N, C-alpha and C positions, 0 to 999 in steps of 0.2 A: 654364275655357272650353275645349272640345274643338278641338284642332288637328291636322289630318292632315298630317304632315310629308311623307309620300310624295306625297300629292296636290299639295301645294305645289310640290314639286321637279319633278314631271313635268308639272303643268298650267300654273302661273303663267308660265314661260318661254315656253311655247307660245302663251298668251294675248297676252303682251307682243309677241312676234314677229308674231302676226297683226295685232294693232292698228297696229304700226308699218308693216307691208306695206300695210295699208289706206290708212293716212295717206299713205304715200309714193306710191302709184299715183294718189290723188286729187290730191295736191299737184303731182305731175309732170305729170299730164294738164292741170291748170289753168294750170301755168307755160307749157307749150308750146302751149297753146290761143291764147296771145297772139301767136304767131309764125305768120305765113301762109307757105304754100309758094310758091315763085316760079312754079310751073307753074300756079297758080290753081285747081287741081282741088278739088272737094269730096270728102269722104270716100267718097260713093257713087260718084262718077266714078272714083276711085282704085281702089275694090274692082272695078269693072267692068274697068278696065285691067289689073289683076293677074290677073283671072280669064282674060282674053284672052291674056295673056302666058303663062299657065300651060296654055293650050289647053283650058280648061274652059268647056263651053256648057251652057245649060239651067238655070242657077242664078239665082234671082230675087234682087234686092238691094231690100230692104223697109225702110221707116222703122218703128221700134219705140220704144215709149214707155219712159221711165226713164233715169237717168243711168248711163252705163257698163253698160247692159244688153245690149251687143252680143254676138251669138253666131251660130254657124253651125248650122242645123237640118239634119242629114243625111237625115232622113226626108222633109221637105218640099223639100230641095234649095233652101234659102233662106238667104241672109245677111240677119240682122235687125240693123239698125244704129239706135242711139239718136239722137235729133234733133241733139245736138251733134256727132256723128260723121258722120251722113248729110248734113247741110247744111254742116257746118263746112269752112273752107278752110285749116286750121291744121296744123302739123306733128303735133299730137296726133291730129286727125281722120284724116288719111291713114295714120298709124301703125296705129291701132286697126283701121280698115277693111281695111287690107292684111293684117293678122294674121289677121282672121276669113276673109278671102279665101284665106289660106294653108290654112286648114282645109278649105276647099271643094277645093282642089287635092289635099290629102292624101286626101280621099274619093274623087276621081276617079282617083287613081293606086293606091288600095287600100293606103295607108300603114298597116302592120301595127298600130303602137300605137293609132291612131285606130279601126281595126276592132275591136281587142280592148276598147278603152274603150267603144265603142258597144254591144258584146255584153255588157259587164259592167253596164251601167246598171240593167237589171231586178233583177239579183242584188244589186247595191250598194244599190238602194232598199229592198229586202226587209231586207238586213242592217242597214242604218241605222235602220230602223223597229223592228225586232224585237230586236236583240241585248241591249238593256238588260234586258228582261223575264226571260229565263232566268237571266241573271247576277244580277239582284236576288233572284230566287227562291232561288237557290244560297246567297246571303248570308243570307237570312231562315231558311233551312232547313239552316244549317251543321251542325247536329248529326245530320242524316240522312246515311246512307251515299252517297246518290245526288247529294248537294249539289255536290260537285266536278264531276260530269258536266254538271249544269245550267250551272255557271260556264264550263266549257269549251265548251259549246254556244254560249253568248253570245259568247265570245271568237272562235270560229270564224266566227260571223255578222259580228262587227265587223271581222274580218280582210278580209272582202270589201270593206269601205270603204277599208281600208288599201291593198289591191292597186289599187283604182280610183284613188286619189290618186297612187300611185306611177306608174301607167301614164300618167296625165295629164301628168306632167312631160316626158317626151320629145315627147309630142304638142304641148305648148304651145311648147317651145323650137324644135322643128322648124317650126311655123307662123310663128314670129318670124323665124327664119333665112330661110325662103322670102320672108317679107314684105320684109325688108330688101334682099335680093338683087333682087327684082323692082322694088321702088320706085327703086333706083338705075339699074338696067338699063333700065327703061322711061322714064326721064327725068322721073318724077313728083317725085322729090326730086333737086335739081340742084346743091346746094352741100354743102360739108362740114359746115357749121353745120346744115343741115336733117337730114343723115344722123346727126349726133351727137344731135340732138333725138329722131329716131325711135328711136335705140338706147336712150336714156335712158327713154322712154316705155314701150318694150316690155320693157326689163329691169325697170322698176318693176312693171309688170303681172305678169311672170313670178315676182316675189317673193311675190305672194299664193298662187300655186300651191305653191311651196316651202314656205311657212308652213303651208298646209293639210296638206301631206304630212308635214311634221315634227310637227305637232300630232296627226295621226292615229297616227303611228308611236309617239310618246311615250304616248298614251293606251293603245295596245295593250301596250306594255311595262308600264305601271302595272297593267293588268288581269291580266296574266300573273303579275307579282310578288305580287299580291294572292292569287291561287289558290295559288301555291307557298308563300307565308307561312302560309296556313291549313293546308296540308298538314303543315308542319313544327311546328305548335302542339301 
């Protein structure tokens, strides 16, 4: 039976890390969904309070279907919160809502990594959709002189995905830091236990982005090594 050791070395740890990160964010969210905040605010109310504290106006806070589908849309200037977050009065709800409001504050102040990430979205989408085909063509036509160029073209396209994932990291960590500071400063989170819960929820969410970035980097290394290995054959 064919076994690709290099694939296993670079891919299986990334898959395991990603699965663990997804499990952690879901389990942590559910854990702290059982603990209400003493302020009694819903996620939607907390998001609005964070926006006000950040001096942001003109951003809508909307209910959005799906579990943990929460996101900020910079084009529509809208925070879209899942029902559990929008209506919830738990530590998890206010943590996630405040994090997304943190992205709106980043947008308002022109936070450089967020601007860069937004500008990278079209290029990343193209790279993510197209990279495989020139790389595969290079593999299939490996006896041809131009095959390595096809593979490198695929790698360059995939590199846009890696850059996007790496730029996402400071964007997400900064949004979480803004959320934690405003939640405490505005009195939305009033006890040390609530603050610790918020930190755990946001730290768990951050691990999903770390896992995605790690997986992308490892895949890029794998692709580069495959081209280098064929050059040495």
